[in-house]
Every structure is written in structure tokens, then in C-alpha cells.
All heavy atoms as TSV, in Angstrom:
chain	resi	resn	atom	element	x	y	z
A	1	MET	N	N	-18.463	-80.415	107.163
A	1	MET	CA	C	-19.224	-80.394	105.915
A	1	MET	C	C	-18.499	-79.443	104.967
A	1	MET	O	O	-18.243	-78.318	105.234
A	1	MET	CB	C	-20.586	-79.984	106.305
A	1	MET	CG	C	-21.466	-79.539	104.979
A	1	MET	SD	S	-23.104	-78.952	105.323
A	1	MET	CE	C	-22.829	-77.570	106.314
A	2	LYS	N	N	-18.208	-79.932	103.740
A	2	LYS	CA	C	-17.699	-79.097	102.669
A	2	LYS	C	C	-18.651	-79.123	101.536
A	2	LYS	O	O	-19.104	-80.222	101.125
A	2	LYS	CB	C	-16.353	-79.632	102.273
A	2	LYS	CG	C	-15.255	-79.482	103.271
A	2	LYS	CD	C	-13.976	-79.992	102.890
A	2	LYS	CE	C	-12.863	-79.811	103.853
A	2	LYS	NZ	N	-11.552	-80.119	103.482
A	3	LEU	N	N	-18.871	-77.955	100.882
A	3	LEU	CA	C	-19.823	-77.818	99.870
A	3	LEU	C	C	-19.183	-76.963	98.742
A	3	LEU	O	O	-18.365	-76.115	99.039
A	3	LEU	CB	C	-21.077	-77.147	100.254
A	3	LEU	CG	C	-21.973	-77.891	101.301
A	3	LEU	CD1	C	-23.081	-76.955	101.775
A	3	LEU	CD2	C	-22.549	-79.132	100.702
A	4	SER	N	N	-19.659	-77.205	97.479
A	4	SER	CA	C	-19.135	-76.311	96.366
A	4	SER	C	C	-19.905	-75.025	96.358
A	4	SER	O	O	-19.425	-73.997	95.874
A	4	SER	CB	C	-19.283	-77.016	95.080
A	4	SER	OG	O	-20.674	-77.310	94.818
A	5	ALA	N	N	-21.093	-74.942	96.955
A	5	ALA	CA	C	-21.876	-73.697	97.027
A	5	ALA	C	C	-21.165	-72.728	97.898
A	5	ALA	O	O	-20.736	-73.054	99.032
A	5	ALA	CB	C	-23.262	-74.026	97.627
A	6	ARG	N	N	-21.069	-71.450	97.476
A	6	ARG	CA	C	-20.381	-70.400	98.219
A	6	ARG	C	C	-21.405	-69.625	99.052
A	6	ARG	O	O	-20.876	-68.824	99.958
A	6	ARG	CB	C	-19.673	-69.496	97.308
A	6	ARG	CG	C	-18.548	-70.253	96.597
A	6	ARG	CD	C	-17.760	-69.313	95.681
A	6	ARG	NE	N	-16.712	-70.002	95.053
A	6	ARG	CZ	C	-15.373	-69.653	95.139
A	6	ARG	NH1	N	-15.150	-68.666	95.893
A	6	ARG	NH2	N	-14.475	-70.340	94.700
A	7	ASN	N	N	-22.640	-69.742	98.902
A	7	ASN	CA	C	-23.561	-68.923	99.594
A	7	ASN	C	C	-24.297	-69.735	100.663
A	7	ASN	O	O	-25.179	-70.431	100.490
A	7	ASN	CB	C	-24.692	-68.346	98.605
A	7	ASN	CG	C	-23.986	-67.513	97.570
A	7	ASN	OD1	O	-23.347	-66.556	97.871
A	7	ASN	ND2	N	-24.230	-67.817	96.310
A	8	LEU	N	N	-23.738	-69.535	101.967
A	8	LEU	CA	C	-24.227	-70.259	103.024
A	8	LEU	C	C	-24.763	-69.228	104.042
A	8	LEU	O	O	-23.991	-68.363	104.461
A	8	LEU	CB	C	-23.041	-71.054	103.680
A	8	LEU	CG	C	-23.222	-72.432	104.143
A	8	LEU	CD1	C	-23.462	-73.341	102.891
A	8	LEU	CD2	C	-22.034	-72.907	104.901
A	9	LEU	N	N	-26.075	-69.274	104.339
A	9	LEU	CA	C	-26.647	-68.338	105.228
A	9	LEU	C	C	-27.178	-69.064	106.507
A	9	LEU	O	O	-27.994	-69.882	106.387
A	9	LEU	CB	C	-27.859	-67.583	104.488
A	9	LEU	CG	C	-27.570	-66.892	103.186
A	9	LEU	CD1	C	-28.812	-66.412	102.544
A	9	LEU	CD2	C	-26.514	-65.814	103.364
A	10	LYS	N	N	-26.605	-68.656	107.610
A	10	LYS	CA	C	-27.019	-69.257	108.832
A	10	LYS	C	C	-28.273	-68.517	109.435
A	10	LYS	O	O	-28.311	-67.309	109.396
A	10	LYS	CB	C	-25.962	-69.142	109.824
A	10	LYS	CG	C	-26.220	-69.954	111.200
A	10	LYS	CD	C	-25.121	-70.021	112.126
A	10	LYS	CE	C	-25.610	-70.812	113.329
A	10	LYS	NZ	N	-24.385	-71.092	114.237
A	11	GLY	N	N	-29.213	-69.295	109.878
A	11	GLY	CA	C	-30.399	-68.652	110.419
A	11	GLY	C	C	-31.048	-69.636	111.456
A	11	GLY	O	O	-30.615	-70.709	111.760
A	12	LYS	N	N	-32.208	-69.123	111.958
A	12	LYS	CA	C	-33.017	-69.923	112.858
A	12	LYS	C	C	-34.302	-70.288	112.247
A	12	LYS	O	O	-34.925	-69.365	111.607
A	12	LYS	CB	C	-33.207	-69.156	114.190
A	12	LYS	CG	C	-33.896	-69.867	115.292
A	12	LYS	CD	C	-33.944	-69.133	116.667
A	12	LYS	CE	C	-32.583	-68.957	117.224
A	12	LYS	NZ	N	-31.854	-70.106	117.608
A	13	ILE	N	N	-34.725	-71.492	112.378
A	13	ILE	CA	C	-35.970	-71.969	111.821
A	13	ILE	C	C	-37.149	-71.331	112.552
A	13	ILE	O	O	-37.188	-71.489	113.786
A	13	ILE	CB	C	-36.074	-73.465	111.772
A	13	ILE	CG1	C	-34.937	-74.101	110.957
A	13	ILE	CG2	C	-37.498	-73.889	111.264
A	13	ILE	CD1	C	-34.907	-75.657	111.066
A	14	VAL	N	N	-37.922	-70.539	111.944
A	14	VAL	CA	C	-39.021	-69.947	112.645
A	14	VAL	C	C	-40.387	-70.477	112.305
A	14	VAL	O	O	-41.432	-70.261	113.012
A	14	VAL	CB	C	-39.045	-68.319	112.365
A	14	VAL	CG1	C	-37.860	-67.705	112.973
A	14	VAL	CG2	C	-39.129	-68.087	110.839
A	15	LYS	N	N	-40.447	-71.199	111.215
A	15	LYS	CA	C	-41.810	-71.735	110.813
A	15	LYS	C	C	-41.636	-72.965	109.851
A	15	LYS	O	O	-40.739	-72.918	108.926
A	15	LYS	CB	C	-42.622	-70.756	110.119
A	15	LYS	CG	C	-44.021	-71.130	109.873
A	15	LYS	CD	C	-44.829	-69.898	109.247
A	15	LYS	CE	C	-46.277	-70.358	108.955
A	15	LYS	NZ	N	-46.985	-69.219	108.331
A	16	ILE	N	N	-42.280	-74.001	110.129
A	16	ILE	CA	C	-42.337	-75.166	109.253
A	16	ILE	C	C	-43.778	-75.491	108.952
A	16	ILE	O	O	-44.598	-75.756	109.847
A	16	ILE	CB	C	-41.629	-76.497	109.887
A	16	ILE	CG1	C	-40.126	-76.148	110.132
A	16	ILE	CG2	C	-41.775	-77.661	108.859
A	16	ILE	CD1	C	-39.397	-77.295	110.824
A	17	THR	N	N	-44.202	-75.404	107.639
A	17	THR	CA	C	-45.496	-75.699	107.197
A	17	THR	C	C	-45.492	-77.018	106.457
A	17	THR	O	O	-44.923	-77.071	105.463
A	17	THR	CB	C	-46.071	-74.572	106.339
A	17	THR	OG1	O	-45.917	-73.338	107.113
A	17	THR	CG2	C	-47.517	-74.833	106.029
A	18	MET	N	N	-46.058	-78.017	107.045
A	18	MET	CA	C	-46.130	-79.385	106.353
A	18	MET	C	C	-47.207	-79.474	105.398
A	18	MET	O	O	-48.325	-79.064	105.665
A	18	MET	CB	C	-46.216	-80.459	107.482
A	18	MET	CG	C	-45.133	-80.434	108.530
A	18	MET	SD	S	-43.540	-80.823	107.849
A	18	MET	CE	C	-43.349	-82.464	108.529
A	19	GLY	N	N	-46.849	-80.015	104.258
A	19	GLY	CA	C	-47.878	-80.323	103.236
A	19	GLY	C	C	-48.067	-81.788	103.073
A	19	GLY	O	O	-47.596	-82.635	103.941
A	20	ALA	N	N	-48.605	-82.266	101.958
A	20	ALA	CA	C	-48.834	-83.705	101.753
A	20	ALA	C	C	-47.552	-84.359	101.447
A	20	ALA	O	O	-47.295	-85.523	101.966
A	20	ALA	CB	C	-49.895	-83.886	100.619
A	21	VAL	N	N	-46.662	-83.759	100.720
A	21	VAL	CA	C	-45.396	-84.341	100.255
A	21	VAL	C	C	-44.190	-83.482	100.666
A	21	VAL	O	O	-43.147	-83.942	101.086
A	21	VAL	CB	C	-45.386	-84.616	98.731
A	21	VAL	CG1	C	-44.019	-85.102	98.312
A	21	VAL	CG2	C	-46.467	-85.459	98.300
A	22	ASN	N	N	-44.341	-82.164	100.497
A	22	ASN	CA	C	-43.250	-81.173	100.813
A	22	ASN	C	C	-43.615	-80.369	101.989
A	22	ASN	O	O	-44.735	-80.287	102.498
A	22	ASN	CB	C	-43.070	-80.233	99.668
A	22	ASN	CG	C	-42.576	-80.974	98.403
A	22	ASN	OD1	O	-41.746	-81.935	98.568
A	22	ASN	ND2	N	-42.996	-80.519	97.239
A	23	ALA	N	N	-42.510	-79.700	102.549
A	23	ALA	CA	C	-42.700	-78.757	103.710
A	23	ALA	C	C	-42.080	-77.537	103.241
A	23	ALA	O	O	-41.068	-77.410	102.558
A	23	ALA	CB	C	-42.023	-79.325	104.949
A	24	GLU	N	N	-42.643	-76.382	103.811
A	24	GLU	CA	C	-42.117	-75.068	103.617
A	24	GLU	C	C	-41.410	-74.678	104.922
A	24	GLU	O	O	-41.904	-74.692	105.931
A	24	GLU	CB	C	-43.178	-74.080	103.380
A	24	GLU	CG	C	-42.682	-72.687	103.063
A	24	GLU	CD	C	-43.885	-71.782	102.711
A	24	GLU	OE1	O	-44.388	-71.812	101.545
A	24	GLU	OE2	O	-44.269	-70.952	103.559
A	25	VAL	N	N	-40.057	-74.522	104.827
A	25	VAL	CA	C	-39.220	-74.060	105.962
A	25	VAL	C	C	-38.785	-72.686	105.824
A	25	VAL	O	O	-38.212	-72.268	104.868
A	25	VAL	CB	C	-37.956	-75.122	106.137
A	25	VAL	CG1	C	-37.191	-74.792	107.301
A	25	VAL	CG2	C	-38.507	-76.596	106.062
A	26	GLU	N	N	-39.103	-71.885	106.919
A	26	GLU	CA	C	-38.716	-70.537	106.930
A	26	GLU	C	C	-37.582	-70.251	107.968
A	26	GLU	O	O	-37.758	-70.571	109.092
A	26	GLU	CB	C	-39.982	-69.717	107.290
A	26	GLU	CG	C	-39.955	-68.267	106.863
A	26	GLU	CD	C	-41.321	-67.604	106.984
A	26	GLU	OE1	O	-42.340	-68.289	106.780
A	26	GLU	OE2	O	-41.377	-66.471	107.382
A	27	LEU	N	N	-36.509	-69.613	107.419
A	27	LEU	CA	C	-35.366	-69.206	108.284
A	27	LEU	C	C	-35.298	-67.709	108.450
A	27	LEU	O	O	-35.406	-66.981	107.487
A	27	LEU	CB	C	-34.023	-69.636	107.551
A	27	LEU	CG	C	-33.649	-71.059	107.398
A	27	LEU	CD1	C	-32.324	-71.166	106.734
A	27	LEU	CD2	C	-33.558	-71.659	108.751
A	28	GLU	N	N	-35.147	-67.339	109.739
A	28	GLU	CA	C	-34.920	-65.892	110.092
A	28	GLU	C	C	-33.406	-65.661	110.090
A	28	GLU	O	O	-32.708	-66.393	110.785
A	28	GLU	CB	C	-35.517	-65.628	111.458
A	28	GLU	CG	C	-35.221	-64.239	112.013
A	28	GLU	CD	C	-36.065	-63.160	111.474
A	28	GLU	OE1	O	-37.284	-63.407	111.354
A	28	GLU	OE2	O	-35.579	-62.092	111.110
A	29	LEU	N	N	-32.985	-64.753	109.279
A	29	LEU	CA	C	-31.483	-64.502	109.133
A	29	LEU	C	C	-30.979	-63.377	109.936
A	29	LEU	O	O	-29.781	-63.183	110.109
A	29	LEU	CB	C	-31.137	-64.212	107.609
A	29	LEU	CG	C	-31.595	-65.347	106.612
A	29	LEU	CD1	C	-31.232	-64.822	105.183
A	29	LEU	CD2	C	-30.845	-66.661	106.869
A	30	GLY	N	N	-31.870	-62.629	110.530
A	30	GLY	CA	C	-31.539	-61.440	111.223
A	30	GLY	C	C	-32.120	-60.187	110.554
A	30	GLY	O	O	-32.367	-60.237	109.281
A	31	ASP	N	N	-32.236	-59.120	111.300
A	31	ASP	CA	C	-32.898	-57.876	110.713
A	31	ASP	C	C	-34.163	-58.156	109.996
A	31	ASP	O	O	-34.415	-57.550	108.978
A	31	ASP	CB	C	-31.904	-57.105	109.749
A	31	ASP	CG	C	-30.699	-56.629	110.512
A	31	ASP	OD1	O	-30.805	-56.330	111.728
A	31	ASP	OD2	O	-29.547	-56.429	109.911
A	32	HIS	N	N	-34.998	-59.159	110.512
A	32	HIS	CA	C	-36.217	-59.542	109.965
A	32	HIS	C	C	-36.210	-59.996	108.544
A	32	HIS	O	O	-37.146	-59.923	107.780
A	32	HIS	CB	C	-37.210	-58.330	110.040
A	32	HIS	CG	C	-37.446	-57.820	111.422
A	32	HIS	ND1	N	-38.008	-58.671	112.451
A	32	HIS	CD2	C	-37.006	-56.677	112.059
A	32	HIS	CE1	C	-38.030	-57.954	113.607
A	32	HIS	NE2	N	-37.422	-56.832	113.457
A	33	GLN	N	N	-34.941	-60.385	108.110
A	33	GLN	CA	C	-34.854	-60.991	106.699
A	33	GLN	C	C	-35.065	-62.569	106.802
A	33	GLN	O	O	-34.567	-63.106	107.841
A	33	GLN	CB	C	-33.437	-60.721	106.202
A	33	GLN	CG	C	-33.184	-59.321	105.915
A	33	GLN	CD	C	-31.801	-59.111	105.275
A	33	GLN	OE1	O	-31.057	-59.979	105.205
A	33	GLN	NE2	N	-31.554	-57.824	104.960
A	34	ARG	N	N	-35.786	-63.050	105.923
A	34	ARG	CA	C	-36.178	-64.489	105.948
A	34	ARG	C	C	-35.879	-65.112	104.625
A	34	ARG	O	O	-35.967	-64.504	103.556
A	34	ARG	CB	C	-37.588	-64.667	106.361
A	34	ARG	CG	C	-37.899	-64.268	107.817
A	34	ARG	CD	C	-39.240	-64.590	108.188
A	34	ARG	NE	N	-39.354	-64.310	109.653
A	34	ARG	CZ	C	-40.431	-64.599	110.361
A	34	ARG	NH1	N	-41.378	-65.280	109.782
A	34	ARG	NH2	N	-40.386	-64.304	111.657
A	35	VAL	N	N	-35.545	-66.406	104.624
A	35	VAL	CA	C	-35.378	-67.223	103.428
A	35	VAL	C	C	-36.305	-68.402	103.643
A	35	VAL	O	O	-36.479	-68.978	104.694
A	35	VAL	CB	C	-34.013	-67.728	103.303
A	35	VAL	CG1	C	-33.900	-68.789	102.211
A	35	VAL	CG2	C	-32.964	-66.611	103.086
A	36	VAL	N	N	-37.128	-68.727	102.517
A	36	VAL	CA	C	-37.995	-69.829	102.581
A	36	VAL	C	C	-37.520	-70.943	101.597
A	36	VAL	O	O	-37.215	-70.595	100.475
A	36	VAL	CB	C	-39.423	-69.354	102.208
A	36	VAL	CG1	C	-40.417	-70.561	102.193
A	36	VAL	CG2	C	-39.972	-68.292	103.156
A	37	SER	N	N	-37.572	-72.148	102.003
A	37	SER	CA	C	-37.190	-73.286	101.155
A	37	SER	C	C	-38.297	-74.338	101.220
A	37	SER	O	O	-38.917	-74.556	102.223
A	37	SER	CB	C	-35.890	-73.951	101.632
A	37	SER	OG	O	-35.502	-75.007	100.970
A	38	ILE	N	N	-38.574	-74.959	99.987
A	38	ILE	CA	C	-39.475	-76.031	99.914
A	38	ILE	C	C	-38.674	-77.343	99.831
A	38	ILE	O	O	-37.843	-77.465	98.860
A	38	ILE	CB	C	-40.349	-75.838	98.674
A	38	ILE	CG1	C	-41.079	-74.537	98.699
A	38	ILE	CG2	C	-41.348	-77.057	98.582
A	38	ILE	CD1	C	-42.048	-74.296	99.814
A	39	ILE	N	N	-38.783	-78.230	100.796
A	39	ILE	CA	C	-38.048	-79.493	100.837
A	39	ILE	C	C	-39.055	-80.558	101.081
A	39	ILE	O	O	-40.103	-80.319	101.484
A	39	ILE	CB	C	-36.882	-79.502	101.752
A	39	ILE	CG1	C	-37.315	-79.224	103.207
A	39	ILE	CG2	C	-35.864	-78.370	101.372
A	39	ILE	CD1	C	-36.277	-79.305	104.291
A	40	THR	N	N	-38.662	-81.806	100.912
A	40	THR	CA	C	-39.533	-82.923	101.166
A	40	THR	C	C	-39.712	-83.117	102.642
A	40	THR	O	O	-38.861	-82.779	103.484
A	40	THR	CB	C	-39.021	-84.280	100.533
A	40	THR	OG1	O	-37.754	-84.607	101.261
A	40	THR	CG2	C	-38.758	-84.164	99.072
A	41	ILE	N	N	-40.803	-83.663	103.061
A	41	ILE	CA	C	-40.998	-84.008	104.468
A	41	ILE	C	C	-40.006	-85.015	104.966
A	41	ILE	O	O	-39.598	-84.858	106.157
A	41	ILE	CB	C	-42.423	-84.514	104.682
A	41	ILE	CG1	C	-43.525	-83.488	104.407
A	41	ILE	CG2	C	-42.736	-85.134	106.064
A	41	ILE	CD1	C	-44.932	-83.878	104.377
A	42	ASN	N	N	-39.557	-85.932	104.176
A	42	ASN	CA	C	-38.471	-86.884	104.526
A	42	ASN	C	C	-37.240	-86.157	104.863
A	42	ASN	O	O	-36.533	-86.415	105.797
A	42	ASN	CB	C	-38.229	-87.813	103.375
A	42	ASN	CG	C	-37.309	-88.925	103.816
A	42	ASN	OD1	O	-37.505	-89.530	104.809
A	42	ASN	ND2	N	-36.301	-89.087	102.893
A	43	SER	N	N	-36.851	-85.077	104.128
A	43	SER	CA	C	-35.723	-84.233	104.410
A	43	SER	C	C	-35.901	-83.592	105.744
A	43	SER	O	O	-34.862	-83.405	106.586
A	43	SER	CB	C	-35.401	-83.315	103.278
A	43	SER	OG	O	-34.963	-83.958	102.209
A	44	VAL	N	N	-37.050	-83.048	106.050
A	44	VAL	CA	C	-37.184	-82.298	107.312
A	44	VAL	C	C	-36.981	-83.316	108.478
A	44	VAL	O	O	-36.288	-82.995	109.446
A	44	VAL	CB	C	-38.679	-81.901	107.386
A	44	VAL	CG1	C	-38.981	-81.320	108.859
A	44	VAL	CG2	C	-38.942	-80.738	106.396
A	45	LYS	N	N	-37.483	-84.565	108.317
A	45	LYS	CA	C	-37.275	-85.573	109.361
A	45	LYS	C	C	-35.840	-86.048	109.463
A	45	LYS	O	O	-35.236	-86.096	110.583
A	45	LYS	CB	C	-38.219	-86.728	109.119
A	45	LYS	CG	C	-39.701	-86.454	109.261
A	45	LYS	CD	C	-40.545	-87.611	108.915
A	45	LYS	CE	C	-42.077	-87.219	109.028
A	45	LYS	NZ	N	-42.866	-88.318	108.622
A	46	ARG	N	N	-35.195	-86.279	108.316
A	46	ARG	CA	C	-33.834	-86.718	108.236
A	46	ARG	C	C	-32.815	-85.728	108.825
A	46	ARG	O	O	-31.853	-86.109	109.529
A	46	ARG	CB	C	-33.510	-87.079	106.729
A	46	ARG	CG	C	-32.164	-87.701	106.574
A	46	ARG	CD	C	-31.887	-88.169	105.180
A	46	ARG	NE	N	-32.172	-87.098	104.115
A	46	ARG	CZ	C	-31.378	-86.164	103.780
A	46	ARG	NH1	N	-30.218	-85.973	104.374
A	46	ARG	NH2	N	-31.752	-85.264	102.867
A	47	LEU	N	N	-33.044	-84.436	108.631
A	47	LEU	CA	C	-32.207	-83.431	109.090
A	47	LEU	C	C	-32.610	-83.013	110.501
A	47	LEU	O	O	-31.850	-82.281	111.224
A	47	LEU	CB	C	-32.283	-82.159	108.170
A	47	LEU	CG	C	-31.704	-82.352	106.837
A	47	LEU	CD1	C	-32.045	-81.083	105.994
A	47	LEU	CD2	C	-30.238	-82.555	106.844
A	48	GLY	N	N	-33.688	-83.516	111.018
A	48	GLY	CA	C	-34.136	-83.172	112.449
A	48	GLY	C	C	-34.547	-81.677	112.513
A	48	GLY	O	O	-34.213	-81.117	113.614
A	49	LEU	N	N	-35.091	-81.145	111.533
A	49	LEU	CA	C	-35.420	-79.700	111.519
A	49	LEU	C	C	-36.674	-79.473	112.416
A	49	LEU	O	O	-37.723	-80.220	112.387
A	49	LEU	CB	C	-35.692	-79.207	110.089
A	49	LEU	CG	C	-34.641	-79.368	109.035
A	49	LEU	CD1	C	-35.074	-78.820	107.753
A	49	LEU	CD2	C	-33.394	-78.721	109.539
A	50	GLU	N	N	-36.556	-78.461	113.243
A	50	GLU	CA	C	-37.622	-78.065	114.153
A	50	GLU	C	C	-37.564	-76.635	114.299
A	50	GLU	O	O	-36.506	-75.924	114.221
A	50	GLU	CB	C	-37.491	-78.701	115.515
A	50	GLU	CG	C	-37.538	-80.161	115.529
A	50	GLU	CD	C	-37.185	-80.790	116.876
A	50	GLU	OE1	O	-36.891	-79.987	117.872
A	50	GLU	OE2	O	-37.355	-81.978	117.051
A	51	GLU	N	N	-38.686	-75.966	114.622
A	51	GLU	CA	C	-38.701	-74.545	114.832
A	51	GLU	C	C	-37.882	-74.219	116.044
A	51	GLU	O	O	-37.906	-74.973	117.036
A	51	GLU	CB	C	-40.168	-74.117	115.099
A	51	GLU	CG	C	-41.034	-74.172	113.869
A	51	GLU	CD	C	-42.486	-73.699	114.023
A	51	GLU	OE1	O	-42.887	-73.214	115.088
A	51	GLU	OE2	O	-43.270	-73.947	113.102
A	52	GLY	N	N	-37.097	-73.185	115.975
A	52	GLY	CA	C	-36.164	-72.738	117.030
A	52	GLY	C	C	-34.767	-73.251	116.788
A	52	GLY	O	O	-33.817	-72.735	117.501
A	53	LYS	N	N	-34.632	-74.291	115.937
A	53	LYS	CA	C	-33.194	-74.841	115.727
A	53	LYS	C	C	-32.522	-73.929	114.683
A	53	LYS	O	O	-33.128	-73.373	113.778
A	53	LYS	CB	C	-33.306	-76.250	115.209
A	53	LYS	CG	C	-33.659	-77.187	116.358
A	53	LYS	CD	C	-33.613	-78.561	115.753
A	53	LYS	CE	C	-32.163	-79.150	115.807
A	53	LYS	NZ	N	-32.073	-80.629	115.397
A	54	ASP	N	N	-31.171	-73.967	114.761
A	54	ASP	CA	C	-30.373	-73.334	113.660
A	54	ASP	C	C	-30.208	-74.194	112.502
A	54	ASP	O	O	-30.177	-75.401	112.647
A	54	ASP	CB	C	-28.934	-73.037	114.289
A	54	ASP	CG	C	-28.970	-71.902	115.311
A	54	ASP	OD1	O	-29.845	-71.036	115.272
A	54	ASP	OD2	O	-27.934	-71.854	116.053
A	55	ALA	N	N	-30.125	-73.567	111.386
A	55	ALA	CA	C	-29.866	-74.304	110.086
A	55	ALA	C	C	-29.271	-73.346	109.118
A	55	ALA	O	O	-29.157	-72.173	109.381
A	55	ALA	CB	C	-31.236	-74.765	109.560
A	56	PHE	N	N	-28.805	-73.895	108.002
A	56	PHE	CA	C	-28.173	-73.104	106.968
A	56	PHE	C	C	-29.018	-73.188	105.721
A	56	PHE	O	O	-29.443	-74.314	105.283
A	56	PHE	CB	C	-26.750	-73.617	106.646
A	56	PHE	CG	C	-25.781	-73.537	107.804
A	56	PHE	CD1	C	-25.697	-74.493	108.779
A	56	PHE	CD2	C	-24.972	-72.342	107.902
A	56	PHE	CE1	C	-24.802	-74.379	109.774
A	56	PHE	CE2	C	-24.010	-72.246	108.936
A	56	PHE	CZ	C	-23.969	-73.267	109.840
A	57	ALA	N	N	-29.155	-72.016	105.045
A	57	ALA	CA	C	-29.669	-71.955	103.684
A	57	ALA	C	C	-28.463	-72.098	102.831
A	57	ALA	O	O	-27.486	-71.277	102.973
A	57	ALA	CB	C	-30.410	-70.688	103.416
A	58	VAL	N	N	-28.369	-73.095	101.906
A	58	VAL	CA	C	-27.316	-73.308	100.998
A	58	VAL	C	C	-27.823	-72.948	99.644
A	58	VAL	O	O	-28.758	-73.603	99.100
A	58	VAL	CB	C	-26.803	-74.757	101.035
A	58	VAL	CG1	C	-25.645	-75.020	100.104
A	58	VAL	CG2	C	-26.464	-75.129	102.419
A	59	ILE	N	N	-27.277	-71.919	99.018
A	59	ILE	CA	C	-27.816	-71.333	97.778
A	59	ILE	C	C	-26.830	-71.650	96.667
A	59	ILE	O	O	-25.651	-71.162	96.695
A	59	ILE	CB	C	-28.101	-69.866	97.896
A	59	ILE	CG1	C	-29.123	-69.698	99.028
A	59	ILE	CG2	C	-28.629	-69.308	96.622
A	59	ILE	CD1	C	-29.344	-68.283	99.422
A	60	LYS	N	N	-27.213	-72.357	95.693
A	60	LYS	CA	C	-26.496	-72.603	94.426
A	60	LYS	C	C	-27.351	-72.421	93.277
A	60	LYS	O	O	-28.405	-73.089	93.132
A	60	LYS	CB	C	-26.071	-74.138	94.494
A	60	LYS	CG	C	-25.299	-74.620	93.322
A	60	LYS	CD	C	-23.803	-74.443	93.637
A	60	LYS	CE	C	-23.024	-75.101	92.372
A	60	LYS	NZ	N	-21.646	-74.785	92.425
A	61	ALA	N	N	-26.996	-71.579	92.436
A	61	ALA	CA	C	-27.820	-71.201	91.276
A	61	ALA	C	C	-29.202	-70.738	91.740
A	61	ALA	O	O	-29.261	-69.876	92.584
A	61	ALA	CB	C	-27.931	-72.337	90.207
A	62	SER	N	N	-30.234	-71.313	91.260
A	62	SER	CA	C	-31.585	-70.895	91.682
A	62	SER	C	C	-32.234	-71.822	92.759
A	62	SER	O	O	-33.419	-71.688	93.038
A	62	SER	CB	C	-32.536	-70.739	90.508
A	62	SER	OG	O	-32.677	-72.057	89.857
A	63	SER	N	N	-31.417	-72.809	93.274
A	63	SER	CA	C	-31.975	-73.706	94.167
A	63	SER	C	C	-31.541	-73.261	95.555
A	63	SER	O	O	-30.447	-72.797	95.847
A	63	SER	CB	C	-31.416	-75.152	93.895
A	63	SER	OG	O	-31.891	-75.593	92.772
A	64	VAL	N	N	-32.379	-73.493	96.528
A	64	VAL	CA	C	-32.133	-73.323	98.006
A	64	VAL	C	C	-32.349	-74.625	98.743
A	64	VAL	O	O	-33.342	-75.151	98.738
A	64	VAL	CB	C	-33.037	-72.200	98.509
A	64	VAL	CG1	C	-32.817	-72.036	100.040
A	64	VAL	CG2	C	-32.839	-70.904	97.834
A	65	MET	N	N	-31.234	-75.056	99.422
A	65	MET	CA	C	-31.215	-76.283	100.161
A	65	MET	C	C	-30.954	-75.932	101.592
A	65	MET	O	O	-30.505	-74.842	101.897
A	65	MET	CB	C	-30.215	-77.274	99.604
A	65	MET	CG	C	-30.268	-77.600	98.181
A	65	MET	SD	S	-28.923	-78.536	97.571
A	65	MET	CE	C	-27.724	-77.070	97.327
A	66	LEU	N	N	-31.203	-76.801	102.509
A	66	LEU	CA	C	-30.905	-76.632	103.924
A	66	LEU	C	C	-29.940	-77.659	104.350
A	66	LEU	O	O	-29.847	-78.732	103.844
A	66	LEU	CB	C	-32.190	-76.823	104.789
A	66	LEU	CG	C	-33.342	-75.870	104.472
A	66	LEU	CD1	C	-34.452	-76.144	105.418
A	66	LEU	CD2	C	-32.822	-74.444	104.712
A	67	ALA	N	N	-29.012	-77.179	105.317
A	67	ALA	CA	C	-28.026	-78.129	105.803
A	67	ALA	C	C	-27.884	-77.868	107.276
A	67	ALA	O	O	-28.177	-76.835	107.819
A	67	ALA	CB	C	-26.638	-77.855	105.163
A	68	THR	N	N	-27.463	-78.918	108.006
A	68	THR	CA	C	-27.203	-78.844	109.410
A	68	THR	C	C	-25.824	-79.400	109.664
A	68	THR	O	O	-25.295	-80.208	108.877
A	68	THR	CB	C	-28.213	-79.661	110.238
A	68	THR	OG1	O	-28.212	-80.926	109.860
A	68	THR	CG2	C	-29.626	-79.054	110.080
A	69	ASP	N	N	-25.147	-79.007	110.764
A	69	ASP	CA	C	-23.914	-79.565	111.167
A	69	ASP	C	C	-24.153	-80.911	111.946
A	69	ASP	O	O	-24.968	-81.064	112.689
A	69	ASP	CB	C	-23.173	-78.551	112.110
A	69	ASP	CG	C	-22.284	-77.658	111.386
A	69	ASP	OD1	O	-21.855	-77.959	110.220
A	69	ASP	OD2	O	-21.981	-76.565	111.914
């Protein structure tokens, strides 16, 4: 995977809160630091995101996206 975003933070998914349309995904980065991203439920399913799995926070400007290998 190649991206133009330079800020890639690897973490472990510690919490997924499903809403009606979007989900809040919380990544633990280490030292009790966390990043939270709001993404669609469809993206959670498409990426196979689950609590306990590793994922990346991809930060470009003021947006936070998630990526998997």
C-alpha cells in the first residue's frame, strides 16, 4: 500500500461503537495514547475491522482514515 499521507500511526483497535450509519473506531497507539476515527459502517465491514486487530490511522490534513494491510 502506498499513500501520499505521511502520518501513519499503527495501533490496535480497542473499541468499535456502531451507530445508525457511522462507527467510532478507537485505536490504542501505546503509552495509553488513543486516536478515534468516525468512518462508515460499510468501511468497518469492508476493512474487516474488529476489536483486537491491528490497523493504521492515516492522517492527512484534518481527516483521519483507517487502513489495513
